All heavy atoms as TSV, in Angstrom:
chain	resi	resn	atom	element	x	y	z
A	1	TYR	N	N	175.915	132.724	44.268
A	1	TYR	CA	C	175.735	131.811	45.384
A	1	TYR	C	C	174.726	130.766	44.984
A	1	TYR	O	O	173.671	131.073	44.433
A	1	TYR	CB	C	175.285	132.565	46.633
A	1	TYR	CG	C	175.053	131.691	47.805
A	1	TYR	CD1	C	176.124	131.181	48.517
A	1	TYR	CD2	C	173.780	131.351	48.201
A	1	TYR	CE1	C	175.918	130.357	49.607
A	1	TYR	CE2	C	173.553	130.539	49.290
A	1	TYR	CZ	C	174.636	130.047	49.987
A	1	TYR	OH	O	174.434	129.236	51.073
A	2	SER	N	N	175.026	129.514	45.283
A	2	SER	CA	C	174.132	128.411	44.965
A	2	SER	C	C	173.864	127.615	46.230
A	2	SER	O	O	174.802	127.247	46.934
A	2	SER	CB	C	174.793	127.514	43.913
A	2	SER	OG	O	174.010	126.390	43.685
A	3	TYR	N	N	172.602	127.382	46.518
A	3	TYR	CA	C	172.228	126.606	47.698
A	3	TYR	C	C	171.996	125.167	47.292
A	3	TYR	O	O	171.296	124.899	46.325
A	3	TYR	CB	C	170.961	127.183	48.340
A	3	TYR	CG	C	170.493	126.359	49.514
A	3	TYR	CD1	C	171.123	126.456	50.742
A	3	TYR	CD2	C	169.442	125.470	49.378
A	3	TYR	CE1	C	170.710	125.690	51.818
A	3	TYR	CE2	C	169.019	124.696	50.447
A	3	TYR	CZ	C	169.653	124.819	51.661
A	3	TYR	OH	O	169.248	124.050	52.722
A	4	ARG	N	N	172.609	124.236	48.031
A	4	ARG	CA	C	172.415	122.804	47.768
A	4	ARG	C	C	171.737	122.174	48.964
A	4	ARG	O	O	172.109	122.435	50.099
A	4	ARG	CB	C	173.757	122.119	47.551
A	4	ARG	CG	C	174.449	122.523	46.288
A	4	ARG	CD	C	175.718	121.747	46.128
A	4	ARG	NE	N	175.471	120.325	46.124
A	4	ARG	CZ	C	175.498	119.557	45.054
A	4	ARG	NH1	N	175.766	120.076	43.887
A	4	ARG	NH2	N	175.276	118.270	45.128
A	5	GLU	N	N	170.774	121.343	48.708
A	5	GLU	CA	C	170.160	120.556	49.776
A	5	GLU	C	C	171.215	119.635	50.368
A	5	GLU	O	O	172.150	119.236	49.686
A	5	GLU	CB	C	169.000	119.725	49.224
A	5	GLU	CG	C	167.818	120.535	48.784
A	5	GLU	CD	C	167.058	121.152	49.937
A	5	GLU	OE1	O	167.051	120.586	51.038
A	5	GLU	OE2	O	166.464	122.215	49.725
A	6	GLY	N	N	171.065	119.285	51.626
A	6	GLY	CA	C	171.994	118.364	52.271
A	6	GLY	C	C	171.799	116.940	51.794
A	6	GLY	O	O	170.778	116.598	51.194
A	7	ALA	N	N	172.799	116.137	52.031
A	7	ALA	CA	C	172.728	114.725	51.667
A	7	ALA	C	C	171.640	114.033	52.488
A	7	ALA	O	O	171.369	114.411	53.621
A	7	ALA	CB	C	174.071	114.055	51.914
A	8	VAL	N	N	171.040	113.038	51.901
A	8	VAL	CA	C	170.026	112.229	52.574
A	8	VAL	C	C	170.652	110.869	52.868
A	8	VAL	O	O	171.155	110.208	51.970
A	8	VAL	CB	C	168.781	112.048	51.670
A	8	VAL	CG1	C	167.773	111.133	52.326
A	8	VAL	CG2	C	168.182	113.396	51.336
A	9	LEU	N	N	170.660	110.463	54.130
A	9	LEU	CA	C	171.263	109.196	54.521
A	9	LEU	C	C	170.231	108.084	54.532
A	9	LEU	O	O	169.114	108.270	54.998
A	9	LEU	CB	C	171.899	109.322	55.899
A	9	LEU	CG	C	172.929	110.433	56.049
A	9	LEU	CD1	C	173.501	110.437	57.447
A	9	LEU	CD2	C	174.019	110.302	55.019
A	10	ALA	N	N	170.647	106.905	54.028
A	10	ALA	CA	C	169.744	105.760	53.977
A	10	ALA	C	C	170.237	104.588	54.806
A	10	ALA	O	O	169.449	103.764	55.238
A	10	ALA	CB	C	169.553	105.309	52.528
A	11	GLY	N	N	171.544	104.481	55.043
A	11	GLY	CA	C	172.056	103.359	55.823
A	11	GLY	C	C	173.563	103.332	55.848
A	11	GLY	O	O	174.232	104.135	55.197
A	12	ILE	N	N	174.098	102.406	56.626
A	12	ILE	CA	C	175.534	102.244	56.756
A	12	ILE	C	C	175.849	100.753	56.801
A	12	ILE	O	O	175.094	99.968	57.379
A	12	ILE	CB	C	176.060	102.977	58.021
A	12	ILE	CG1	C	177.575	102.952	58.080
A	12	ILE	CG2	C	175.439	102.421	59.281
A	12	ILE	CD1	C	178.164	103.881	59.120
A	13	GLU	N	N	176.922	100.375	56.141
A	13	GLU	CA	C	177.341	98.968	56.119
A	13	GLU	C	C	178.812	98.882	56.480
A	13	GLU	O	O	179.594	99.695	55.975
A	13	GLU	CB	C	177.116	98.382	54.720
A	13	GLU	CG	C	175.659	98.360	54.332
A	13	GLU	CD	C	175.467	98.040	52.858
A	13	GLU	OE1	O	176.459	97.972	52.108
A	13	GLU	OE2	O	174.323	97.863	52.453
A	14	PRO	N	N	179.238	97.995	57.317
A	14	PRO	CA	C	178.396	97.043	58.038
A	14	PRO	C	C	177.600	97.754	59.130
A	14	PRO	O	O	177.924	98.879	59.507
A	14	PRO	CB	C	179.403	96.057	58.641
A	14	PRO	CG	C	180.626	96.877	58.854
A	14	PRO	CD	C	180.646	97.866	57.703
A	15	SER	N	N	176.587	97.104	59.634
A	15	SER	CA	C	175.728	97.718	60.650
A	15	SER	C	C	176.284	97.537	62.059
A	15	SER	O	O	175.727	98.074	63.008
A	15	SER	CB	C	174.320	97.135	60.570
A	15	SER	OG	O	174.354	95.736	60.810
A	16	GLU	N	N	177.369	96.789	62.194
A	16	GLU	CA	C	178.003	96.613	63.503
A	16	GLU	C	C	179.484	96.332	63.313
A	16	GLU	O	O	179.930	96.002	62.214
A	16	GLU	CB	C	177.365	95.474	64.291
A	16	GLU	CG	C	177.429	94.139	63.596
A	16	GLU	CD	C	176.682	93.063	64.348
A	16	GLU	OE1	O	175.578	93.321	64.846
A	16	GLU	OE2	O	177.224	91.946	64.432
A	17	GLY	N	N	180.237	96.525	64.375
A	17	GLY	CA	C	181.674	96.287	64.320
A	17	GLY	C	C	182.206	95.894	65.683
A	17	GLY	O	O	181.482	95.924	66.680
A	18	ARG	N	N	183.465	95.535	65.727
A	18	ARG	CA	C	184.090	95.118	66.986
A	18	ARG	C	C	184.437	96.327	67.834
A	18	ARG	O	O	184.941	97.329	67.328
A	18	ARG	CB	C	185.361	94.339	66.685
A	18	ARG	CG	C	185.077	93.015	65.993
A	18	ARG	CD	C	186.320	92.221	65.779
A	18	ARG	NE	N	187.030	92.084	67.049
A	18	ARG	CZ	C	188.278	91.720	67.163
A	18	ARG	NH1	N	188.993	91.460	66.096
A	18	ARG	NH2	N	188.840	91.608	68.339
A	19	VAL	N	N	184.197	96.228	69.137
A	19	VAL	CA	C	184.577	97.281	70.071
A	19	VAL	C	C	186.102	97.318	70.120
A	19	VAL	O	O	186.760	96.293	70.185
A	19	VAL	CB	C	183.993	97.008	71.478
A	19	VAL	CG1	C	184.528	97.997	72.491
A	19	VAL	CG2	C	182.473	97.045	71.431
A	20	GLY	N	N	186.670	98.512	70.061
A	20	GLY	CA	C	188.110	98.664	70.180
A	20	GLY	C	C	188.877	98.534	68.882
A	20	GLY	O	O	190.100	98.576	68.873
A	21	ALA	N	N	188.188	98.363	67.764
A	21	ALA	CA	C	188.866	98.231	66.477
A	21	ALA	C	C	188.264	99.231	65.487
A	21	ALA	O	O	187.062	99.476	65.515
A	21	ALA	CB	C	188.703	96.813	65.932
A	22	PRO	N	N	189.076	99.819	64.618
A	22	PRO	CA	C	188.511	100.683	63.579
A	22	PRO	C	C	187.643	99.854	62.633
A	22	PRO	O	O	187.875	98.660	62.463
A	22	PRO	CB	C	189.734	101.245	62.860
A	22	PRO	CG	C	190.879	100.395	63.252
A	22	PRO	CD	C	190.525	99.686	64.518
A	23	VAL	N	N	186.634	100.498	62.051
A	23	VAL	CA	C	185.709	99.790	61.164
A	23	VAL	C	C	185.564	100.571	59.861
A	23	VAL	O	O	185.155	101.738	59.868
A	23	VAL	CB	C	184.316	99.632	61.821
A	23	VAL	CG1	C	183.340	98.941	60.877
A	23	VAL	CG2	C	184.414	98.874	63.126
A	24	ALA	N	N	185.912	99.935	58.744
A	24	ALA	CA	C	185.696	100.536	57.430
A	24	ALA	C	C	184.211	100.433	57.103
A	24	ALA	O	O	183.612	99.367	57.252
A	24	ALA	CB	C	186.523	99.816	56.374
A	25	VAL	N	N	183.608	101.547	56.698
A	25	VAL	CA	C	182.176	101.578	56.430
A	25	VAL	C	C	181.887	102.202	55.071
A	25	VAL	O	O	182.693	102.965	54.535
A	25	VAL	CB	C	181.398	102.360	57.520
A	25	VAL	CG1	C	181.528	101.689	58.869
A	25	VAL	CG2	C	181.842	103.804	57.592
A	26	VAL	N	N	180.719	101.869	54.537
A	26	VAL	CA	C	180.169	102.534	53.363
A	26	VAL	C	C	178.814	103.091	53.785
A	26	VAL	O	O	177.968	102.359	54.307
A	26	VAL	CB	C	180.010	101.572	52.165
A	26	VAL	CG1	C	179.282	102.260	51.016
A	26	VAL	CG2	C	181.363	101.061	51.714
A	27	VAL	N	N	178.639	104.390	53.609
A	27	VAL	CA	C	177.384	105.054	53.939
A	27	VAL	C	C	176.591	105.193	52.650
A	27	VAL	O	O	177.115	105.647	51.632
A	27	VAL	CB	C	177.646	106.446	54.562
A	27	VAL	CG1	C	176.341	107.146	54.882
A	27	VAL	CG2	C	178.515	106.317	55.813
A	28	ARG	N	N	175.337	104.766	52.676
A	28	ARG	CA	C	174.447	104.860	51.524
A	28	ARG	C	C	173.489	106.024	51.707
A	28	ARG	O	O	173.091	106.334	52.828
A	28	ARG	CB	C	173.646	103.567	51.343
A	28	ARG	CG	C	174.505	102.381	50.960
A	28	ARG	CD	C	173.694	101.090	50.845
A	28	ARG	NE	N	173.177	100.676	52.148
A	28	ARG	CZ	C	171.906	100.752	52.525
A	28	ARG	NH1	N	170.979	101.213	51.721
A	28	ARG	NH2	N	171.531	100.344	53.731
A	29	GLY	N	N	173.127	106.660	50.615
A	29	GLY	CA	C	172.196	107.778	50.681
A	29	GLY	C	C	172.012	108.409	49.324
A	29	GLY	O	O	172.057	107.721	48.305
A	30	ASP	N	N	171.864	109.734	49.300
A	30	ASP	CA	C	171.671	110.447	48.055
A	30	ASP	C	C	172.246	111.848	48.188
A	30	ASP	O	O	172.282	112.410	49.274
A	30	ASP	CB	C	170.169	110.525	47.741
A	30	ASP	CG	C	169.892	111.006	46.342
A	30	ASP	OD1	O	170.713	110.737	45.439
A	30	ASP	OD2	O	168.864	111.671	46.137
A	31	ALA	N	N	172.713	112.383	47.086
A	31	ALA	CA	C	173.220	113.756	46.982
A	31	ALA	C	C	174.580	113.962	47.640
A	31	ALA	O	O	174.888	115.050	48.089
A	31	ALA	CB	C	172.199	114.759	47.528
A	32	PHE	N	N	175.409	112.912	47.689
A	32	PHE	CA	C	176.775	113.106	48.168
A	32	PHE	C	C	177.536	113.884	47.093
A	32	PHE	O	O	177.354	113.666	45.901
A	32	PHE	CB	C	177.461	111.773	48.452
A	32	PHE	CG	C	176.809	110.992	49.565
A	32	PHE	CD1	C	176.581	109.635	49.434
A	32	PHE	CD2	C	176.424	111.599	50.741
A	32	PHE	CE1	C	175.995	108.915	50.450
A	32	PHE	CE2	C	175.828	110.885	51.770
A	32	PHE	CZ	C	175.616	109.535	51.622
A	33	VAL	N	N	178.390	114.795	47.515
A	33	VAL	CA	C	179.079	115.697	46.601
A	33	VAL	C	C	180.464	115.157	46.254
A	33	VAL	O	O	181.285	114.933	47.146
A	33	VAL	CB	C	179.197	117.105	47.223
A	33	VAL	CG1	C	179.953	118.041	46.294
A	33	VAL	CG2	C	177.825	117.659	47.552
A	34	ALA	N	N	180.709	114.940	44.977
A	34	ALA	CA	C	182.016	114.461	44.522
A	34	ALA	C	C	183.109	115.395	45.021
A	34	ALA	O	O	182.952	116.614	45.018
A	34	ALA	CB	C	182.043	114.379	43.002
A	35	GLY	N	N	184.203	114.818	45.492
A	35	GLY	CA	C	185.330	115.602	45.973
A	35	GLY	C	C	185.300	115.907	47.462
A	35	GLY	O	O	186.279	116.397	48.008
A	36	ALA	N	N	184.174	115.642	48.119
A	36	ALA	CA	C	184.104	115.873	49.566
A	36	ALA	C	C	185.108	114.955	50.258
A	36	ALA	O	O	185.284	113.803	49.878
A	36	ALA	CB	C	182.698	115.611	50.080
A	37	THR	N	N	185.789	115.477	51.272
A	37	THR	CA	C	186.818	114.694	51.960
A	37	THR	C	C	186.573	114.571	53.451
A	37	THR	O	O	187.449	114.116	54.184
A	37	THR	CB	C	188.207	115.317	51.737
A	37	THR	OG1	O	188.183	116.668	52.214
A	37	THR	CG2	C	188.596	115.278	50.275
A	38	SER	N	N	185.397	114.980	53.912
A	38	SER	CA	C	185.079	114.796	55.331
A	38	SER	C	C	183.621	114.402	55.476
A	38	SER	O	O	182.766	114.800	54.689
A	38	SER	CB	C	185.371	116.062	56.142
A	38	SER	OG	O	184.505	117.103	55.764
A	39	ALA	N	N	183.373	113.583	56.486
A	39	ALA	CA	C	182.014	113.135	56.786
A	39	ALA	C	C	181.979	112.708	58.243
A	39	ALA	O	O	183.001	112.325	58.825
A	39	ALA	CB	C	181.614	111.973	55.887
A	40	ARG	N	N	180.809	112.780	58.843
A	40	ARG	CA	C	180.608	112.373	60.234
A	40	ARG	C	C	179.456	111.399	60.316
A	40	ARG	O	O	178.469	111.538	59.615
A	40	ARG	CB	C	180.316	113.575	61.126
A	40	ARG	CG	C	181.481	114.516	61.237
A	40	ARG	CD	C	181.143	115.675	62.181
A	40	ARG	NE	N	182.322	116.426	62.475
A	40	ARG	CZ	C	183.194	116.126	63.443
A	40	ARG	NH1	N	182.970	115.102	64.222
A	40	ARG	NH2	N	184.262	116.847	63.645
A	41	VAL	N	N	179.601	110.429	61.201
A	41	VAL	CA	C	178.545	109.472	61.493
A	41	VAL	C	C	178.298	109.568	62.985
A	41	VAL	O	O	179.189	109.300	63.779
A	41	VAL	CB	C	178.950	108.033	61.097
A	41	VAL	CG1	C	177.909	107.038	61.557
A	41	VAL	CG2	C	179.175	107.936	59.594
A	42	GLY	N	N	177.091	109.979	63.356
A	42	GLY	CA	C	176.793	110.142	64.773
A	42	GLY	C	C	177.720	111.128	65.458
A	42	GLY	O	O	178.058	110.974	66.615
A	43	GLY	N	N	178.177	112.153	64.714
A	43	GLY	CA	C	179.073	113.147	65.270
A	43	GLY	C	C	180.534	112.730	65.286
A	43	GLY	O	O	181.394	113.490	65.700
A	44	VAL	N	N	180.828	111.530	64.832
A	44	VAL	CA	C	182.197	111.009	64.823
A	44	VAL	C	C	182.758	111.114	63.407
A	44	VAL	O	O	182.149	110.629	62.454
A	44	VAL	CB	C	182.228	109.531	65.292
A	44	VAL	CG1	C	183.631	108.966	65.227
A	44	VAL	CG2	C	181.668	109.419	66.695
A	45	ALA	N	N	183.921	111.747	63.278
A	45	ALA	CA	C	184.534	111.925	61.965
A	45	ALA	C	C	185.041	110.604	61.406
A	45	ALA	O	O	185.629	109.793	62.124
A	45	ALA	CB	C	185.689	112.912	62.069
A	46	LEU	N	N	184.783	110.395	60.118
A	46	LEU	CA	C	185.349	109.249	59.405
A	46	LEU	C	C	186.749	109.638	58.940
A	46	LEU	O	O	186.936	110.722	58.403
A	46	LEU	CB	C	184.513	108.902	58.175
A	46	LEU	CG	C	183.093	108.403	58.382
A	46	LEU	CD1	C	182.413	108.204	57.037
A	46	LEU	CD2	C	183.091	107.118	59.166
A	47	SER	N	N	187.707	108.760	59.117
A	47	SER	CA	C	189.027	109.023	58.546
A	47	SER	C	C	189.038	108.493	57.116
A	47	SER	O	O	188.328	107.533	56.788
A	47	SER	CB	C	190.129	108.376	59.377
A	47	SER	OG	O	190.003	106.971	59.390
A	48	GLY	N	N	189.801	109.128	56.265
A	48	GLY	CA	C	189.898	108.691	54.875
A	48	GLY	C	C	188.593	108.768	54.119
A	48	GLY	O	O	188.374	107.996	53.186
A	49	ALA	N	N	187.712	109.696	54.505
A	49	ALA	CA	C	186.401	109.796	53.855
A	49	ALA	C	C	186.551	110.151	52.382
A	49	ALA	O	O	187.349	111.014	52.024
A	49	ALA	CB	C	185.540	110.842	54.560
A	50	SER	N	N	185.797	109.460	51.551
A	50	SER	CA	C	185.788	109.775	50.122
A	50	SER	C	C	184.436	109.403	49.526
A	50	SER	O	O	183.831	108.407	49.907
A	50	SER	CB	C	186.909	109.042	49.381
A	50	SER	OG	O	186.702	107.651	49.440
A	51	VAL	N	N	183.983	110.224	48.608
A	51	VAL	CA	C	182.714	109.974	47.922
A	51	VAL	C	C	182.980	109.005	46.775
A	51	VAL	O	O	183.821	109.266	45.920
A	51	VAL	CB	C	182.097	111.287	47.412
A	51	VAL	CG1	C	180.857	111.015	46.586
A	51	VAL	CG2	C	181.768	112.207	48.584
A	52	LEU	N	N	182.278	107.887	46.788
A	52	LEU	CA	C	182.412	106.897	45.722
A	52	LEU	C	C	181.562	107.277	44.522
A	52	LEU	O	O	181.968	107.118	43.376
A	52	LEU	CB	C	182.034	105.512	46.231
A	52	LEU	CG	C	182.820	105.019	47.460
A	52	LEU	CD1	C	182.252	103.710	47.956
A	52	LEU	CD2	C	184.300	104.919	47.143
A	53	ASP	N	N	180.349	107.750	44.801
A	53	ASP	CA	C	179.439	108.256	43.777
A	53	ASP	C	C	178.341	109.022	44.508
A	53	ASP	O	O	178.427	109.208	45.721
A	53	ASP	CB	C	178.895	107.136	42.880
A	53	ASP	CG	C	178.188	106.023	43.632
A	53	ASP	OD1	O	177.411	106.323	44.579
A	53	ASP	OD2	O	178.390	104.850	43.293
A	54	ALA	N	N	177.325	109.477	43.797
A	54	ALA	CA	C	176.284	110.308	44.410
A	54	ALA	C	C	175.488	109.595	45.495
A	54	ALA	O	O	174.810	110.225	46.293
A	54	ALA	CB	C	175.333	110.832	43.338
A	55	THR	N	N	175.592	108.256	45.560
A	55	THR	CA	C	174.795	107.503	46.532
A	55	THR	C	C	175.622	106.757	47.579
A	55	THR	O	O	175.058	106.103	48.449
A	55	THR	CB	C	173.891	106.477	45.823
A	55	THR	OG1	O	174.698	105.523	45.134
A	55	THR	CG2	C	172.939	107.161	44.848
A	56	ARG	N	N	176.971	106.833	47.496
A	56	ARG	CA	C	177.809	106.100	48.459
A	56	ARG	C	C	179.054	106.900	48.820
A	56	ARG	O	O	179.662	107.535	47.963
A	56	ARG	CB	C	178.269	104.763	47.873
A	56	ARG	CG	C	177.172	103.809	47.535
A	56	ARG	CD	C	177.689	102.532	46.884
A	56	ARG	NE	N	178.452	102.875	45.686
A	56	ARG	CZ	C	179.583	102.266	45.323
A	56	ARG	NH1	N	180.081	101.283	46.030
A	56	ARG	NH2	N	180.220	102.632	44.230
A	57	LEU	N	N	179.411	106.837	50.093
A	57	LEU	CA	C	180.697	107.360	50.526
A	57	LEU	C	C	181.333	106.348	51.455
A	57	LEU	O	O	180.644	105.564	52.099
A	57	LEU	CB	C	180.593	108.749	51.165
A	57	LEU	CG	C	179.905	108.937	52.500
A	57	LEU	CD1	C	180.881	108.697	53.645
A	57	LEU	CD2	C	179.377	110.345	52.601
A	58	ALA	N	N	182.653	106.339	51.500
A	58	ALA	CA	C	183.389	105.354	52.294
A	58	ALA	C	C	184.311	106.073	53.267
A	58	ALA	O	O	184.728	107.211	53.043
A	58	ALA	CB	C	184.197	104.444	51.379
A	59	GLY	N	N	184.634	105.407	54.342
A	59	GLY	CA	C	185.569	105.931	55.332
A	59	GLY	C	C	185.732	104.924	56.449
A	59	GLY	O	O	185.178	103.826	56.404
A	60	THR	N	N	186.480	105.314	57.468
A	60	THR	CA	C	186.750	104.414	58.588
A	60	THR	C	C	186.373	105.079	59.898
A	60	THR	O	O	186.816	106.198	60.181
A	60	THR	CB	C	188.238	104.028	58.613
A	60	THR	OG1	O	188.568	103.407	57.372
A	60	THR	CG2	C	188.544	103.062	59.741
A	61	LEU	N	N	185.533	104.389	60.677
A	61	LEU	CA	C	185.220	104.844	62.031
A	61	LEU	C	C	186.389	104.470	62.926
A	61	LEU	O	O	186.970	103.400	62.784
A	61	LEU	CB	C	183.936	104.174	62.538
A	61	LEU	CG	C	182.646	104.696	61.919
A	61	LEU	CD1	C	181.499	103.754	62.233
A	61	LEU	CD2	C	182.347	106.088	62.424
A	62	PRO	N	N	186.751	105.342	63.873
A	62	PRO	CA	C	187.907	105.088	64.705
A	62	PRO	C	C	187.669	103.993	65.745
A	62	PRO	O	O	186.534	103.699	66.114
A	62	PRO	CB	C	188.161	106.425	65.398
A	62	PRO	CG	C	186.791	107.040	65.477
A	62	PRO	CD	C	186.096	106.605	64.216
A	63	ALA	N	N	188.765	103.414	66.210
A	63	ALA	CA	C	188.690	102.489	67.349
A	63	ALA	C	C	188.310	103.283	68.582
A	63	ALA	O	O	188.499	104.490	68.638
A	63	ALA	CB	C	190.049	101.821	67.546
A	64	GLY	N	N	187.756	102.618	69.550
A	64	GLY	CA	C	187.478	103.272	70.830
A	64	GLY	C	C	186.090	103.839	70.991
A	64	GLY	O	O	185.809	104.480	71.992
A	65	LEU	N	N	185.207	103.623	70.019
A	65	LEU	CA	C	183.829	104.073	70.211
A	65	LEU	C	C	183.183	103.220	71.300
A	65	LEU	O	O	183.448	102.024	71.412
A	65	LEU	CB	C	183.019	103.917	68.930
A	65	LEU	CG	C	183.361	104.867	67.792
A	65	LEU	CD1	C	182.504	104.542	66.580
A	65	LEU	CD2	C	183.137	106.296	68.217
A	66	ALA	N	N	182.349	103.839	72.083
A	66	ALA	CA	C	181.646	103.125	73.137
A	66	ALA	C	C	180.708	102.102	72.532
A	66	ALA	O	O	180.168	102.287	71.441
A	66	ALA	CB	C	180.855	104.095	74.001
A	67	SER	N	N	180.508	101.018	73.223
A	67	SER	CA	C	179.564	99.998	72.809
A	67	SER	C	C	178.170	100.595	72.781
A	67	SER	O	O	177.825	101.453	73.603
A	67	SER	CB	C	179.606	98.831	73.801
A	67	SER	OG	O	178.683	97.858	73.441
A	68	GLY	N	N	177.334	100.200	71.832
A	68	GLY	CA	C	175.963	100.690	71.754
A	68	GLY	C	C	175.651	101.239	70.391
A	68	GLY	O	O	176.449	101.179	69.469
A	69	LEU	N	N	174.453	101.809	70.265
A	69	LEU	CA	C	174.003	102.377	68.998
A	69	LEU	C	C	174.545	103.782	68.824
A	69	LEU	O	O	174.604	104.564	69.766
A	69	LEU	CB	C	172.481	102.416	68.949
A	69	LEU	CG	C	171.763	101.075	68.961
A	69	LEU	CD1	C	170.262	101.283	69.025
A	69	LEU	CD2	C	172.134	100.239	67.745
A	70	HIS	N	N	174.898	104.121	67.590
A	70	HIS	CA	C	175.339	105.461	67.233
A	70	HIS	C	C	174.536	105.875	66.021
A	70	HIS	O	O	174.439	105.156	65.049
A	70	HIS	CB	C	176.838	105.481	66.899
A	70	HIS	CG	C	177.699	105.109	68.057
A	70	HIS	ND1	N	178.162	106.036	68.945
A	70	HIS	CD2	C	178.153	103.906	68.486
A	70	HIS	CE1	C	178.884	105.420	69.860
A	70	HIS	NE2	N	178.881	104.122	69.613
A	71	ASP	N	N	173.919	107.070	66.069
A	71	ASP	CA	C	173.123	107.576	64.943
A	71	ASP	C	C	174.025	108.183	63.901
A	71	ASP	O	O	174.927	108.885	64.159
A	71	ASP	CB	C	172.124	108.646	65.401
A	71	ASP	CG	C	171.016	108.031	66.252
A	71	ASP	OD1	O	170.784	106.824	66.127
A	71	ASP	OD2	O	170.399	108.789	67.004
């Protein structure tokens, strides 16, 4: 058994998107695991999530998120 520390998040780009439209995002951070196929932003699953490298992952936030800030 091997224990791995969790990923550390540093930011997300773009920092805003249109209400009612899906938004392709890149999440920046550290310790992303190659081959991971799921990720959540503010509890919302990214579709098509993929790790680009140890410091970036990409995916799409769904349409229909409420207006406002999401952690």
